[in-house]
DRENDOGU-102068 format. One record per residue (C-alpha): residue number from 1; residue in one letter; x, z, y. Coordinates in steps of 0.2 Angstrom, whole numbers, plus 2048, in hexadecimal, padded with zeros to 3 digits. Example, Ala and Ser with C-alpha at 12.3 -4.5 7.8 and 13.67 -1.06 7.14 Angstrom:
2
+------+------+-----+-----+-----+
| resi | resn |   x |   z |   y |
+------+------+-----+-----+-----+
|    1 |    a | 83E | 827 | 7EA |
|    2 |    s | 844 | 824 | 7FB |
+------+------+-----+-----+-----+
! end
This chain:
189
+------+------+-----+-----+-----+
| resi | resn |   x |   z |   y |
+------+------+-----+-----+-----+
|    1 |    m | 809 | 7E8 | 7C5 |
|    2 |    l | 816 | 7DA | 7CA |
|    3 |    e | 808 | 7CE | 7CA |
|    4 |    a | 7FF | 7DA | 7D5 |
|    5 |    i | 80E | 7D9 | 7E1 |
|    6 |    d | 80D | 7C8 | 7E4 |
|    7 |    i | 7FC | 7C6 | 7E6 |
|    8 |    h | 7FB | 7D3 | 7F3 |
|    9 |    a | 80C | 7CD | 7FB |
|   10 |    d | 806 | 7BD | 7FD |
|   11 |    a | 7F4 | 7C1 | 805 |
|   12 |    l | 7FE | 7CD | 810 |
|   13 |    k | 808 | 7BF | 817 |
|   14 |    r | 7FB | 7B3 | 819 |
|   15 |    a | 7F0 | 7C0 | 823 |
|   16 |    a | 801 | 7C3 | 82D |
|   17 |    l | 803 | 7B2 | 832 |
|   18 |    s | 7F1 | 7AF | 835 |
|   19 |    a | 7F0 | 7BD | 841 |
|   20 |    g | 802 | 7BC | 849 |
|   21 |    p | 810 | 7C8 | 84D |
|   22 |    t | 809 | 7D1 | 85C |
|   23 |    r | 7F7 | 7D3 | 856 |
|   24 |    p | 7F3 | 7E7 | 854 |
|   25 |    v | 7EE | 7EE | 843 |
|   26 |    p | 7E1 | 7F8 | 845 |
|   27 |    n | 7E3 | 801 | 833 |
|   28 |    c | 7F4 | 807 | 83B |
|   29 |    p | 7F1 | 809 | 84E |
|   30 |    k | 803 | 80B | 853 |
|   31 |    w | 808 | 7FA | 84C |
|   32 |    t | 808 | 7E9 | 84E |
|   33 |    v | 809 | 7DA | 840 |
|   34 |    h | 81A | 7D9 | 843 |
|   35 |    d | 81D | 7ED | 842 |
|   36 |    l | 814 | 7EC | 831 |
|   37 |    v | 81B | 7DC | 828 |
|   38 |    s | 82F | 7E6 | 82E |
|   39 |    h | 828 | 7F5 | 825 |
|   40 |    i | 822 | 7EB | 814 |
|   41 |    a | 832 | 7E2 | 816 |
|   42 |    l | 83D | 7F2 | 817 |
|   43 |    v | 834 | 7FA | 809 |
|   44 |    h | 836 | 7EC | 7FE |
|   45 |    d | 84A | 7ED | 802 |
|   46 |    t | 849 | 7FF | 7FF |
|   47 |    i | 841 | 7FF | 7EE |
|   48 |    t | 84C | 7F0 | 7E8 |
|   49 |    s | 85A | 7FA | 7ED |
|   50 |    l | 855 | 80B | 7E4 |
|   51 |    a | 850 | 7FF | 7D3 |
|   52 |    m | 860 | 7F6 | 7D4 |
|   53 |    g | 86B | 806 | 7D8 |
|   54 |    r | 875 | 7FF | 7E9 |
|   55 |    p | 872 | 803 | 7FB |
|   56 |    p | 864 | 7FD | 805 |
|   57 |    r | 868 | 7ED | 810 |
|   58 |    p | 868 | 7F0 | 824 |
|   59 |    e | 856 | 7F1 | 82E |
|   60 |    p | 84C | 7E1 | 82D |
|   61 |    p | 850 | 7D3 | 83D |
|   62 |    p | 847 | 7D7 | 84D |
|   63 |    e | 83F | 7C5 | 84F |
|   64 |    w | 830 | 7C1 | 845 |
|   65 |    e | 835 | 7AF | 83E |
|   66 |    d | 845 | 7B9 | 837 |
|   67 |    v | 83B | 7C8 | 832 |
|   68 |    l | 830 | 7BC | 826 |
|   69 |    g | 83E | 7B4 | 81E |
|   70 |    w | 846 | 7C5 | 81C |
|   71 |    w | 838 | 7CC | 812 |
|   72 |    d | 835 | 7BD | 809 |
|   73 |    g | 848 | 7C1 | 802 |
|   74 |    r | 844 | 7D2 | 801 |
|   75 |    r | 833 | 7CE | 7F5 |
|   76 |    l | 83E | 7C2 | 7EB |
|   77 |    a | 84C | 7CF | 7E8 |
|   78 |    l | 83F | 7DD | 7E5 |
|   79 |    r | 836 | 7D1 | 7D7 |
|   80 |    e | 847 | 7D0 | 7CE |
|   81 |    a | 84B | 7E2 | 7CF |
|   82 |    l | 839 | 7E8 | 7C7 |
|   83 |    t | 83B | 7D9 | 7BC |
|   84 |    r | 84D | 7DF | 7B6 |
|   85 |    n | 845 | 7F1 | 7B6 |
|   86 |    p | 835 | 7F2 | 7AF |
|   87 |    d | 834 | 804 | 7AA |
|   88 |    t | 836 | 808 | 7BD |
|   89 |    p | 828 | 811 | 7C5 |
|   90 |    w | 82B | 806 | 7D5 |
|   91 |    t | 820 | 7F8 | 7CE |
|   92 |    r | 812 | 802 | 7D1 |
|   93 |    r | 815 | 80B | 7E0 |
|   94 |    m | 81A | 7FA | 7E8 |
|   95 |    a | 80B | 7F1 | 7E0 |
|   96 |    h | 800 | 7FF | 7EA |
|   97 |    e | 80B | 7FF | 7F9 |
|   98 |    t | 809 | 7EB | 7FB |
|   99 |    a | 7F7 | 7EC | 7F8 |
|  100 |    i | 7F2 | 7F9 | 804 |
|  101 |    h | 7FD | 7F1 | 813 |
|  102 |    r | 7F5 | 7E1 | 80E |
|  103 |    l | 7E5 | 7E8 | 813 |
|  104 |    d | 7ED | 7EC | 822 |
|  105 |    a | 7F3 | 7DC | 826 |
|  106 |    e | 7E0 | 7D5 | 824 |
|  107 |    s | 7DA | 7E3 | 82F |
|  108 |    a | 7E4 | 7D9 | 83E |
|  109 |    l | 7DA | 7C8 | 83C |
|  110 |    p | 7CB | 7C5 | 847 |
|  111 |    h | 7BF | 7C5 | 836 |
|  112 |    p | 7C8 | 7D1 | 829 |
|  113 |    p | 7C5 | 7C9 | 818 |
|  114 |    e | 7BA | 7D2 | 80B |
|  115 |    t | 7C7 | 7D8 | 801 |
|  116 |    r | 7C1 | 7E2 | 7F3 |
|  117 |    f | 7CF | 7EA | 7E3 |
|  118 |    s | 7C7 | 7EB | 7D1 |
|  119 |    p | 7C4 | 7FC | 7CC |
|  120 |    e | 7D2 | 7FC | 7C1 |
|  121 |    f | 7DE | 7F8 | 7CE |
|  122 |    a | 7D6 | 804 | 7DA |
|  123 |    n | 7D4 | 812 | 7CE |
|  124 |    d | 7E7 | 80E | 7CC |
|  125 |    g | 7EC | 811 | 7DC |
|  126 |    i | 7E1 | 821 | 7DC |
|  127 |    d | 7EC | 827 | 7CF |
|  128 |    e | 7FC | 821 | 7D6 |
|  129 |    f | 7F7 | 82B | 7E9 |
|  130 |    l | 7F4 | 83B | 7DF |
|  131 |    t | 803 | 83B | 7D2 |
|  132 |    f | 80F | 833 | 7DF |
|  133 |    v | 80C | 833 | 7F1 |
|  134 |    v | 806 | 845 | 7F0 |
|  135 |    p | 813 | 84E | 7E8 |
|  136 |    r | 821 | 845 | 7F1 |
|  137 |    r | 819 | 846 | 803 |
|  138 |    g | 818 | 859 | 7FF |
|  139 |    f | 805 | 857 | 803 |
|  140 |    a | 7FA | 868 | 7FE |
|  141 |    i | 7EA | 862 | 7F9 |
|  142 |    g | 7DC | 867 | 7EF |
|  143 |    v | 7D0 | 859 | 7EC |
|  144 |    r | 7C5 | 853 | 7DF |
|  145 |    i | 7C4 | 83F | 7DD |
|  146 |    t | 7B6 | 836 | 7D5 |
|  147 |    t | 7B4 | 824 | 7D1 |
|  148 |    p | 7A7 | 81D | 7C5 |
|  149 |    e | 7B6 | 81B | 7B8 |
|  150 |    r | 7BE | 82B | 7BA |
|  151 |    t | 7C0 | 83C | 7C3 |
|  152 |    w | 7D0 | 845 | 7C9 |
|  153 |    t | 7D0 | 857 | 7CD |
|  154 |    v | 7E0 | 85E | 7D7 |
|  155 |    g | 7E0 | 870 | 7DB |
|  156 |    t | 7D2 | 878 | 7E2 |
|  157 |    p | 7C8 | 86C | 7E9 |
|  158 |    g | 7C5 | 86E | 7FC |
|  159 |    t | 7C0 | 85C | 7FE |
|  160 |    e | 7B6 | 851 | 7F3 |
|  161 |    v | 7B8 | 83D | 7F3 |
|  162 |    t | 7AB | 832 | 7EA |
|  163 |    g | 7A5 | 820 | 7E9 |
|  164 |    d | 7AB | 810 | 7E0 |
|  165 |    a | 7BF | 80F | 7DB |
|  166 |    d | 7C2 | 803 | 7EC |
|  167 |    d | 7BB | 80D | 7FA |
|  168 |    v | 7C2 | 81D | 7F1 |
|  169 |    y | 7D4 | 814 | 7F0 |
|  170 |    r | 7D1 | 810 | 802 |
|  171 |    a | 7CC | 821 | 808 |
|  172 |    v | 7DB | 82B | 7FF |
|  173 |    w | 7E7 | 81F | 807 |
|  174 |    g | 7E0 | 820 | 817 |
|  175 |    r | 7D8 | 811 | 819 |
|  176 |    p | 7C5 | 80C | 81F |
|  177 |    h | 7BA | 80F | 810 |
|  178 |    r | 7A8 | 813 | 80D |
|  179 |    a | 7AD | 821 | 801 |
|  180 |    a | 7A2 | 830 | 803 |
|  181 |    i | 7AF | 83F | 808 |
|  182 |    s | 7AB | 851 | 80A |
|  183 |    g | 7B4 | 861 | 80D |
|  184 |    d | 7C6 | 861 | 815 |
|  185 |    r | 7CE | 851 | 81C |
|  186 |    l | 7DA | 848 | 810 |
|  187 |    p | 7EC | 847 | 815 |
|  188 |    a | 7F2 | 839 | 820 |
|  189 |    v | 7FD | 82E | 816 |
+------+------+-----+-----+-----+
! end
């Protein structure tokens, strides 16, 4: 998962630099690319602080060039913190947070690449959503999720989500997808 953080953070940064700071992020309609990069930098810093048991640093700097450098520093600190604390659940959490925001950065490009996640990674991300995000955000859901590799059932299903792992992963995280959804809407992340 440490390698996944690096791969997706690098791809996110490439897309952000190509799109530019003022470009809107279609996957996150209220954000610009600058907002997205500031967010992921702050998330990486917060998780570094939690993993290291220290207070978080101040907010990201407001200028685009400064926030990029600040994020680079946060990424290195995150990697060091997670390497020192390999049993922390934050490694998995950050791999998926970074991968999902990679999709967001790529959505800001005039011609987004056809990024696809492996079934192993996508299924892990679905599990992360159901076992980590749902309980911590207090979502009350009843859902059955089915990919070719796995099925999850949470509560009494009022929603069914099916498809290949990559599309279901995107669906549960609220990103554009080709999964089939029936019944109630999934909670917004």
